[in-house]
N, C-alpha and C positions, 0 to 999 in steps of 0.2 A: 643443271637438271631442273625439271619441273615436277609438280605433284599436286594432288587434290586431297583435301582432308574432309571427311564427312562423318556424320554420326551413324548409329546403327540403322536408321531409317533411310539412309542415303542422302540426307539433306546436308548441304555444305556448312562447315563450321567457320565462322568469320572470326579472325583475331587469334587463332591458334598459334602458339609459338613453335617454330621449327628451328632447331639448333643442331649443328654438326659438332658432336662431342669431341672435346680435345682441341677445338679450334675456336676462333672468334667469329666464325661465319654463322649467321642466323637471320631470321626474318619472321614475319607473321603472315597468315593467310589473308587474302583479300575478300571482296564481297561474294565471290563465287567459290570460296574455300580453296582457291588455288594459290600456289607459291612458286617462285623461281629463285634458285640459290646456286651459287658456285661452290663446289665442295671437292675434296680429294676423292679419287675414284674408289678408295676403300673405306670411306667414312661411314660412321653410324649416326643416323639422324634420331634425335629425341623430339617427339611431337607431343605437346601438352596443351590442355585447356582446363580452366577451373570447372570442376564438377565431372570431369572425365578421367579415365585411367590413362596414364602416360604410355605412349607406344614408342618402342625403339626398333628402328628398321635399318638393316644393312644395305648400303647403296650397291656394293658389289658390281660396279661398272654400269649400273642402270642409268638411263637418262630421264626416266619418268617413273613415279611410284604413286599408287593410290592407297591411302591410309584410312582405316575406319576406327574411330575412337568410341569405346564403350563407356557408359556411365559408371562412375565409381559406385561401389556397393554402399559406401557411407551416405551417398546422396548429397545433393548440392547444399542442403541446409546445414551440413557440417562445415561449410566454408564460412569463415567469419572475417569481418573487416574490423581491424583493431587500429585505432589511431590514424584515420584519414587515408591509409594506404589501400592498395588492392587486396583482394581476398587471400586468405591462407586457410589451410586445413587446421582445424582446432588443435590437432596433435602437435603441430609445429610452432605453436605460439608459446613464447617464453613466459609471458605473464600468467597470472592466475585468472582463468576464464572458465566459467561453467555455462553450459547451454541447455535450454529447455526447448524441446521441439514442439511443433504445432499440435501434435496429437494430445499433448498434455494441456492444451489451452483451448482449442476449438470445441464448439458444441457444449460448453458448460452452461448450466442454468443460472447464469449471473450476468448482470449488465456491467460488472466491474472486472475488467480483464486482469487486474493485478491480483485479484482473489485466487486465480488459478495458479499463481506462482508460489503460494504458501507451502512451505515444507519441501520444495523441489530443489533448492540450492543451499548447500551448507554455507552458513554465515549470512544469508539473506533472510532477514526477519520481516515478515509482513503480518500486520494485525488489522483485521477488518474492524474498524472502530465501532460500527453499529450497523443495524439493518436498514437504516433510513435510505430511501431511494437515491438520494443525491450525496450520500456520505462518501468520504474518501478514506483510503487505507493509509496507515503509517508504513513507511518503507525505510529500513535501515540496513546497512551493510557493515558488519563487524562492529556493532555497538554504536553508542552515542559519541560523536566526535568532538562536541563543543558544548560549552555551557550557555553561550549566547548567540552564536552564529548559526546559520542554516546547517542542519544535519542530514538533509535529504540527498540522495544520489542524483547525479546528472542523468536525465532521461534523453535518449537519442532515438528518434524514429527514422530509420533509413539514413542515419547520419545527421539528421537535423535535430537540434535541441528543442524540446517541448516541455511544457509544464506538466507536473505530475497529475494535475487535475485533468489535463487533456488526455493523457495516457489512459486514465480510468474511464474514459467515455468512448474510446474507439471500438470498432467492431472486432471482437476476439477472433472471428473466423478469417480475418484478413492477415493474421500474423503467421509467418512462416517459422520464426524462431525468436527466442529471447536469449541474449548473451549477457551474462553478469560478469563485469570486470572488477576485480577486488584488490589487486596489489598495485604498487607504484609503477612497476614496469608497464602495466597495461593502461593505467589511468592518467599518469602524469602528463602525457602528451596533450590531454584535453584541458590542462590548466586548472585554475581555481574552482571552476564549477564542478570538477570531478574529485574534490577533496574527500567526499564521502562515498566514492565508488561510482560506477557507471552501469546503467542498464541500457543495453543496445538492442532495440527492437527492429527486426527485419520483417517487412511485410512481403506478401506473396507476389510473385512475378510470373509472367509467361515465359516460354522458352523459345529462343530462336530455332528455326527449322522444325517447328512443331508440326506434326503431320495433319492435325485437325484442330478445330476450335473446341476447347473444353468448356462446358457449361455445367455449373453446379448449383442446384437449388436445395436449400435446407430449410426445414420448418421445425420449430419446437413449441411445445405447449408445456408449461410448468404450473404447479400449484404450490404456493408457499404459505407458511405459517410461522409464528414466532418460535424460536428455540425455547423449549420449556425451561422455566427456572428451577433451581434446586429447592427453592422455598415452597413449603406447603402452607397455604393460608388456612385460617380457621373457618369452620362452618358458622352459620348464624348462631346456633346453640352454643358452640364452643366459645365463640367470641363473647357472648353474653355471660357465660360462666366465668371466663377469664376476667372480664371487667368486673363482674360481680365479686370475685375473689379479691380484687384490688380495692373495691369499695369497702368490703367487710374488714379488711386489714386496717384500713384508714379510720373507719368509724369505731371499730371495736378495739383498736390498738393491740391486736393479737395477730402475729404473723402466720399462725397455723390456720390453714383454710380447710375446714371440714365441709361436707356436703350441705349441712344446715346453714353454715355461715355463707357459703357461696349462693344458696337460694335466697337468703336474706339480702345480700348485696346486689344480686341480680334484680330482684323486685324493686329495690331502692333506686337502682340505676334507671330502670324502665320508667318508673313513676316520676322521678325528679328531673329527668333529662329529655322529656318530651318524646319518648319512644313508644308510648302506648298505641299510637296510631299504626304502628308497624306490627302490632301483636294481636293475637286472638284473645278471646275471653279468659284463656288460661295462661296468658302471658307467654305464649309460644310464638315465635316469629312466623308470619304468614308467607315470607319469602326466604329463600336461601340460595342466592345467586353466587355462582363462581365467576367473579368479575374478570378474572384472567381469560376465561373461556369466552365471555361475552365481548370483551374488547379486543383481545389480541389473538385468540385462537380461531380467527376466521380464516377461511381459505382464500388466498389472494392469487389470481391467475396472472400468468405472463405468456405473451405470444411473441414469437420472434421468427422473422423470415429473412433469409439471405439469398442473394442471387449473385453469382460471380461468373465472369467470362474471361478466359485467358487463351492466349495463342501466340503465334509468332511466324514471321516469314524468315527469309534468309538474312535480313538485315534488322528486323524490328521484332521486339517482344512486347506484349501488352497484357495488362490485367485490369479489369474493371469490376467493381462490386457495388452493390447497394444493400442496405440493411434497414429493416424497420423492427423496432421492439416496443411493445406496450407492456408495462408492468404495473400492477395494482399493489399498493403498499398494504402492510398488515394493519395499519391504523386507518380508521375511517377518514375519508377525504383525501387520501394520498394516492397519486397516480403519476406515472411517467410515460411520456411518448418520446422516442428517440429515432432520428433518421441519420444514417451515415452513408457517405458516398466516397469511393476511392478510385483513383486513376493512377496507374503505374505504367509508364511508357519508356522504353529504352531502345534506341536505334543507333546502329553503326552505319553512318552515311557512307563511309569508305574505310579503308584499312588504317587511316590515321585520324579519323574524326568520329566521336561518339557523343550523342546527345541523350538527355533523359529528363523526365518529369515525374515526380511523385507528389500527388496532391490528395489531401483528405478534407472533406467538408462534413460538418455535422450540425444538426439542430436538435435541441432537447427542450421539452416543456415539462414541467413537473408541478403538480399540486402537492404541497407538503403539509403534513399535520404539524401543528405547533407543539413542540416538546420542550419549550423553554421551561426550565425548572421552576420559575417563579409564577408565571401565568398570572401576574397581578397579585402575587403573594399566596395564590391558592394552589398548593400541590395537587389537590384533589381534582383540579380541572385538567391537569396534565394527563393525557390518556394512559401513558405508561405507568405513572405512579398510581393513578386511580384504579388500575387493574389489580393492584395489591391492597390498597388501603380503604377503598370504598366498602362500607359495612355490608355484609351479605344480606341483611334484612331490608336494605333499601330497595323499594320497588322500582322497576324499570318502566312500567306502564301505569296509567291511571285507570279509574274504574270503567272508562269507556274503551279501553284497549289502545289508547293513544300513548305513544312514547313520551315520557316526561322530559321537559327541557331543563328542569332544575331539580336537584336532589336536596330534599329537606335535611336528610341525615348529615350531609357534609356541607350544606349551605353553599353549593357550588353548581356550575353548569354540568349537565349530563356529559361525561367525557366522550360519549358516542356522538355528540352534537357539537363538539368544540370547533370542528372545521366549518360548521354552518355559520357560527357566530364570529369566528376568527379565521377567515380564509387567508391562505398563503399560497403564492405560486411563484415560479422562477422560469425564466427563459435563458437559454444559452446557445449562442451561435459560435461555432469554432471553425477555424481554417488552419491547416498546417501543411507544409509541403516544401519541396526543394526542387529547383531546376539546376541542371549542371551541363557543362560542356567539357569534354575530355579530348585531349590531343595526344597523339603518339607520333611525333615528328621523326624520331629515329628509333631504332631498335632498343628496347629496354627503358626508354624514357616516356613517362606518362605525366602530362601537365593537365591539371584539373582546376576548374573554377566553379563554385556552386553558391547559390543564394537560397537561404532557407528562411522561412517565415513561420511563426507561431502566433496566432491571434485568437482572441475570443471577445465576445460582447455579451455581458451578463446583466440581467435585470431581475430584481426581486421586488415583489409587491406583498404588502401585508395590511390587514385591516381588522378593525374591531367594530362590530355592528352596534348601533344604538339600541337594538332590540335585545341585546345580551341580557339574559335574566339575572336578577340579583335577589337577595332575601326580601327586599322591599318592593319588587316589581321588575322594572326594566332599567337598564343603565341610563338611557335617555339620550346620550350623545355618543357618537362613535369617533374613530380615528383611522387614519390611513398613513402609510409610509411607502416611499419608493427609494430604491437604491440601484444605481447604475454603475457598472464598471466596464471599462474598455481597456484591454491590454493588447499590446503587440510587441513583437521582438523579431528583429531580422539579424541574420548572421551571414556574413560574406566571407567565404573561405577560399583560399588559393594555395594549391600545393603543386610541387614537382617531385616525382618519385623516379628514381633510376635503379634498375635491377640489372645485374651482370653476373654471369657465371663463367669461370675460366678453369681449364684443366679438369672439367667435369665435377670437381669436388669443392671448389671455392665459390660460395654463393654470397653475394654482396648486395645490400639494398641501402640506398640513401634517400631521405625524405627531407624537404624544406617546405615550410609553409608560413602563411600569414593569415590572420583572422581578425575581423572587426565585428563587434556586436553592439547593437543599440536596443534599448528597452524603454518602453513608454507605458505608464500605467495611470489612468485617470479614473476617478470615482466621484460620484455625486450622490448625496442623500438628502431627503427632505421628508418631514412628517407634519401632518396637520391634525388638529382636533376640532371638536365642535360639529361633527357631521350629524345631521338630524334624520337622514333617510337611509335605510338599509339598502335601497335600490341603487344608490350612487356612492359606493364606498371607494372614492378616490380623493387624492389630496386637494383637488380643486374645490371640493364641496365643504372643506373645513372652514371654520371661522377665524382661525389663527394658526400660525406655524408653531409646531411643538418645539420647545427648546430655544425658541427665540430666532434662530437663523438656520437656513439650509447649510450644508457643509459640502465643500468641494476640495479635492486634492489632486495634484499632479506630481508624479515622480518619474524622473528620467535618469538613466545611467548609460554609460558606454564603456567599452573596453577594447583594447587592441593588443594583439599577441603575435609574436613571431616564435617559431619553433623548428626544431630539427631533430632527426633521428638517424642513427647508423646501426645497421644490423649485419651480422656476418655469421655464416655457419660453414663448417667444414664437413663435407660428406654427410650432411644431415645427422651428424653425431654431436658436434660441439657448437653450441649457439651462444652468441653474445650480442647484447644490444646496449645502446646508450642514447639518451635523449636530453635535450635542453629546451626549456620554454620560458620566455620572458612575457609576463602579463603586466599590463598597465590598466588601472581601473579608476574611473571618475569618483568612486566611493571613498577614495583616500585623498588627503592633501597632497600638494605638489611635491613635498619632500619625500613622501613614501608611496607615491603612485605606482612605481615600477617594482617588480620583484622577479627574481630569477629562480627557477625550480629545475630539478634534474632527477634522473633515475638511471640506474644501470641494472642489467639482469643477465643471467646466464642459465643455460640448460645443457645437460649431458644426456643425450639419448643413448642409453647403454645398449638398448636392443639392436641398434645398428652397428655395434662393434662386431668384429669378425667372430669373437668367441661366443656370441649369443645369437648371431643372425639366423642360424639354422636350428636354434633350440626350439623344440616343439612345445615345451611346457610354458616357458616365459614368452608370451607374445608381445609384451610391451613393458619397458622399464625405463624410467627417466627420473632425473633429479633436477630441481629448479631452485634458484635463489635470486632475490631481487632486493634492492634497497633504493629508496628515493625520497625526495622532498616534494611537498605540495603546499599550496596556500589556500586560504578560505577567505572569500570576500562577501559571504552571504549575510550581509547586514543591511540596515536601512541605507537609502541612497544619499542621505545628507548628514550622517552622524559626525562628519568631520567639520561641519559648519554650524554656527548658531542659526537657528531658524525661528520664524514667527508663525503664529497661527491666530485665526480669528477667535475672539472671545465672545462673551455674551453681549447682547445689545445694551447700550446704556444711553438713556435720554433720546432714544430714537436713532442713535448712531452706532455704527459698527465699531467695535474695539479690537485692538491687536495686542498681543502679548508674546513675550519670548517663551517658547514652549520647549526649547531644547538647547542645552549648552554644547556648543561644538567642541571638537577636539582636533585641532589641525595636525597633531602628531600621531593620529590614529594610523596604524599600519597593518599589514597583512598578518592574519593568523597563520601559523606555520605547522606543518606536520612532517614527521620523519617515520617512514614505514619500512620495516624489515619483514620479508616473507621467505620461508624455506619450505619446500614441498617435494613430494615424491609421488609418482604414479607407477602402478604395476598392474599388469593384466596377465592372467594365467589361462592357458588352454583356449584363448580367444573367447572366454565366457565369463570369467570372474575378474572384475577390475576394482581396484581400490585406490583412492586418492587421499593423501593426508598432507595438510599444510599447517605450519605454525606461523603466526603473524604477531607483530608488535608495533603498534602505532602510538607515537608520542605526539601530543598536541601541545604547542607552546604559544605564548602571547595570545591567549584566547580573547576573542572579541566578545565583550559583554558590557552590560551597564554596571559600572562600579558604584556601590551605594554611597550616597552623600548624606551629610547631616540634614535632617528635615528643616532645620532653622534657616537654611539657605534658600528655601523655596523650591528645591528640585530634589527628586528622590535619587537620581543617579546621573552619571555621565559616561558615555561610551569610552572604552579604553581597552588596552591590551594587557591582560593580567592572567596569572594562573597557568596551570598545566593539567593535562589529563592524559591517561594512558589506557589504551585498549589492547589487551593481549589475549590470545586464545588459539584454539585448534579447530580446523575444519576437517571433517571426514565424509567421504562419499563412497558408497558401495553400490556396485551393480553386478548382478549375478543372473546369467541366463541358465536357469536350473535345468531346463530340458528343451531341446529343439530338434524337431524332425519334420518330415514333409507335412504332417497334419497337426502336430502339437507344438506349442511354444509356451514356456512358463518362465517368468522373470520376476526377480525380487530386487528392489532398490531401496536405499536408505541414505539419509543425510543426518549429520550431527554437527553441532557447533557449541563450543564452550567459549564464552567471552567474559573476561575479567575486566571490568571497568573500575577505575579508581582515580580520584583527584590526586595530583602530585603536589600542588601548591596553590595558594590563593593570592588575593590582590595585595596583601601586606606581608612583608618578611616576618616569619614566625607565626603568622596567623594560621591556625589549623582547623578552626571551626567557626561557622557563622550561620545564623538562622536565616531562612528565606522568608519573604514577606507574607507567605500564606499561613505561617504558624504551624505547619504540619511537616515541613521538610527542611533540610539543611544542607549546607556545603560542609563536607568533612574530609580532610586530607586522609588518604588511605582507604576511604570507603567509596562505594559507587555513588555516582551522581544521578539524580538526587537521592539522598538517604532519608528515610522516614524518621522524623523526630517529633515525639509527642508524649503526653502523659502515659507512663507505662502502667497498664493495669496488672495487678498482682493477684487477681482472683477475688472471690467472695469469702470473707472471713467466716469459717464454719461456726464460730461461737456467736457472732453478733448478726450475721446476715448482711453486713455492710460491704460495699465495694472497697478495695484497698489499692493504693498506688505507691510507686517508688518516690521517695523524697530526695532532695539534693544531696544528702549525705549517705544515700544508699539504704536508708531505713524504709519503713512501711508506715503509711498513714491512711486513715479512712476519711480524711478531710481533703476533698478534691482541690481546694484552694492552696493546700500545702504540697500538692504533688508537683514534681519537677518535670520539665521537658527533658526527655531522655533520647539520646541518639540510639536508635534501635538497630542500626547497621544493615537494614533491609532495603532493597531497591524496588523502584517502580518497574524496572525493566528486567526481563528474564535473562539470567546468565547462561541457561541451557535451552537450546531450541533445535528443532529438527523435524524430520518427517520420514515416512516409509510407505511402500506400496507394493502391490502385487499385480501383475498382468498375466492372465492365462488365456490361451487361444486354442481352439480346436476347429480346424477347417475354417468356416466362416463365422464361427461363434467366438466371442471374446468377452472376458470379464476383467474390469479394471477397478482397483480400490486404492485410494490414496488417503493416508492419515497425516495429520500434523500435530505437533505438540510443543509446549513450552513448560519450563519448570524453574521455580525459584523466585518468581516475581511476586510482589505484594500490592494489594489495592485496598484503599479505605472504603469498606462497604458501608457507606453512609445510609443506605436503605434500612439497615438494621436499627438505626435510631428511631425510625418511624414504625417498624413492624415488630419490634421486640422491646417495647417500652410501654409499661402500663400507664404512664403519664399521658402519652399520645392517644392511647385507646380511650382513656377516661375523659380527657379534656376535649379531644377533637373527633371522637368516635372513629378512629382509624382502626381497621381490622389488623389483627396481629398474626404472626406466623406460629407454627407449632413449637418452634424452639423456645418461645417465650414461656412455655410451661415449666421450663427448668429453672424455677425460682426457689429461693431459700425459704423454709418454713419454721425449722426448729434447730436447736443446737446440734451440731454434728453433720448437718446437711452439706454435701459437696455439690454446689450448684453453680451455674454459669451466670445467673442473674440474682440480684439482691432481693431482699424482702420487698413486697409489692407496694410499700409506702415510700420507697426510695426512688429518686430521679436517676435516670441514666445520663451519663456524660459522654462527650466525645473523647475517646481514649483508644489505646492500642487494642482493646477488645474487638474493635471494628476493623482492625487491620488484619486482613486474611490473605493467605497464600492463594494466588489466582492461577496456579498451574492447571493445565488441562491436556487431555488427549482427545482429539476429535477426528471422526471419520469425515474427512473433508469432501470426498467425492467418491461415488461408486457408479459404475456403468456396466450394463449388460447389453451387448450389441450383436447384431447378426447382419452379415453382408451376404447377399444372395450370390450364388455361384455365377461365374461369368458366362457359362454355357447356357444358362437360363436367360440371362440378359440379352445374349446375342439373338435370341429368337424374337425379341421385340423390335429389332432393327434400329431403334433410335435411342433406347436407354442403355447406357454403358454399364451403369452400376446402381445398386439400390442398397442402402444401409438403413436399418431400423434399430432404435435403441430405447431403453428405459434407464433412468438414472436417478440419483439423489445427491443432495448436498447438505452437509451439516446434520446428518441423520442421527448421529450418536456421539455423545460427549461424556467423558469421565472427568470429574473434578470434585474437589472438596470445597470449592468456593460457594458461598451461600447467596451471592447476589444474583442479578438477572442473567448475566452472561459473563464468564471469565475473560473472554476475548475482548468484549466491549469495555471491560473494566480498566483497560490500559490507560485511559485518560487520568487515572489516579484516584480521584474522589468519585465514587460510583453512586449516583443517586438518580433515579428516574431515567436511566440510560436506555435509549431505544435498543431493544435486543436484536441480535442477529436472527436471520431467518433460515429455515430449512426448506428445501425444495424437493419435490418429486417431479420428474420430467419425462416426457415422451417426445421422440424426435424421428424425423425421416430425412434422408439425404438422397437426392437423385443426381446422377451424373449422366450428361448427354454428350 
């Protein structure tokens, strides 16, 4: 018999599978959607294609049939590719996989696509490190997996591995969906790079047999400003009164500060510290600047334009896009220009040959404000810190109305002009893509070969002008530096997948594959000093090389893998899978280069049982379990070998020195992961997913501390163990749905318990880290905060007190002991929730994210709640500093004003927060109105906001940016208001 398979538009579908149920007869449709097949006269044909509803047709003696396949209600974005094979519906995947669709990602007012994923997936923790234009977000799946090796997930873009920094620069409107793979059953097939999970990004494509070419033009305009800090800084008069109180306490040796004493101290401070020029004849300040508003509360615009074209013929589908974004930073002198281009082409030359190319190109130029915390030792030159500590009485303009380039009060550059004297810029060119060829020589067998490339070229320039003002005039000579980095990685993957179904109920899939990866990373840096002209701030104009010599490094690594996977399901009810992968990496010595990893998984789709199939209440119910092993090779390329590095010049000659002790016995870090989960859906509107996981890491790769007398601080080795265990919860509820109305609520929750299980020596349960603030502690999360424990201000004496080694209390900081506080830098509780409401063409979306239980060292408080800093450096203080001890019986946070503040646990604050991550109000014009224009198919207009509202008890600049641990002068995150238009042609 013969037949033709078409879509609802009448276009032929190429590659549709046609099977006679209960027999071994089957074929696929050709380039015209036609097929020829010999079958029994009474056979039933099953016709299927990814993204379309399966049709079953009775032959009943016919010799020709025409079949029309309708698109699945779930949409093609619900089809995922897991582990090199062909696509599956997400509901039939055994592993732990969550999907974020394009509507949660596109048209967000951010140039960092990762930002849109925050709070969307249970167990996926994303923290936007800061609001700097080129900053990158931290990404973790199910906690921190290692003490010394890489803890980032593998990022795949259309199946091609890319760097996390590349992902954060691609055009978010190109993304169709993001799939997050969390358990061993889903990730082990990818080998060592997937030890910390996988983020699989699928970009948009055209559709074969598309009736017309689709053109989408999107434009956005946003205005951003800094997320307001929780700190309230003092006004000019308040600061003078506070410092006056400190002066009076010290001069009069009396902690009680009355108005008369404050007035006495204030006048003494003004007269003896050179402040009279900032005051009027009555010793009142002539200026009262709110420096946060002057420096960071400026409105920074962003423009973004996207153009995409997609379509397809009977054999070929295509998607082309271009994007331009211009974003001004909240700090003076910061700006970003970004260009992105994407091409996705997929063609089926005939019924056995398929070819494809996915290619992305990008260019980014950014001028960045220097937020280096030292800035030559001057915190007040750092724009972020200066927004807090610059005294409000410091004038911004001179008597002629010209902006001052130097502040007398702080003896530093005007932070608004830092970029003028210390320019910084960066260029980045990126290329990522994959070309593939796919053969289907016989029914059910797919052979595929692909070559993927990820590359970038990065250049950074920095300079300091000889015109830089100083207390005595100008600096006189300037400096310049250049840093170049060139990275490329190619991955060649070859797979063969065979699928077969017999007796209608037995579904079998086998996959075999081989993969080779090569990575090359080169960098070069040089700096020069002695530049005398501000017009030529480049390294060639210096009189000598800074540091003695330029630096150059080259790092190369390679790996080869073979893998296989078997999958079987019976009647879409009982699923089982097993996989093996052998990885070989050049990062280990010959004795330990190879490692074998495996995983098994099973699923019971209870809904497909006869006793539930027709149940109208339970629309989905399944149970899952998986267990597997993985390895981690995320370390330096040469830790297994002793290596040399250039030292400083001596006698005009280059010197060489041993810079690392190799460990030829270095081996793979290993992980064992157990996951158990259940999914249930009720009334086709309320779905709940719950999973328990337990991941044990052993033989962790890290630098083992060595005795300093040997000349080396550490040596790479395999030591210690770590465990992450927890629960993921995901809830989705379609509260109401009708012809005109739709209301949905969704939420995610994760609890992750991280703890060290053993360290590098038998019996060792505790060891300090080199920073003096954190420690390794068996049974506690890593890292755990360890510092002098502040016990409060003594109500009788007004002195700070701390815990001693024997558990007692002392007011002598030198006698205070380092105490393991058992608190973690990383939050054990994370999640998000959101609401979507739509009425006809009007829609409202609001998404929240939250974290709870993490702690950060708010080092900023040392500068803004410390009378010593206010008095000696004229640093402005925050209103919390008023809570100081004056007389016996006072319950105060800060000691009497003649006491110095120390770094202790008082500055360790809980950095939990709840944030309105994104809100959007959109209107899509009715189609009958658009039809009258003849050429505009659709028009959508929206207004939105990002980071508009935050609830936190953290007193620093931003609780989310505080995740780096020690929070001082951290570039705060930004909040945006946006307006956008989308035209479809």
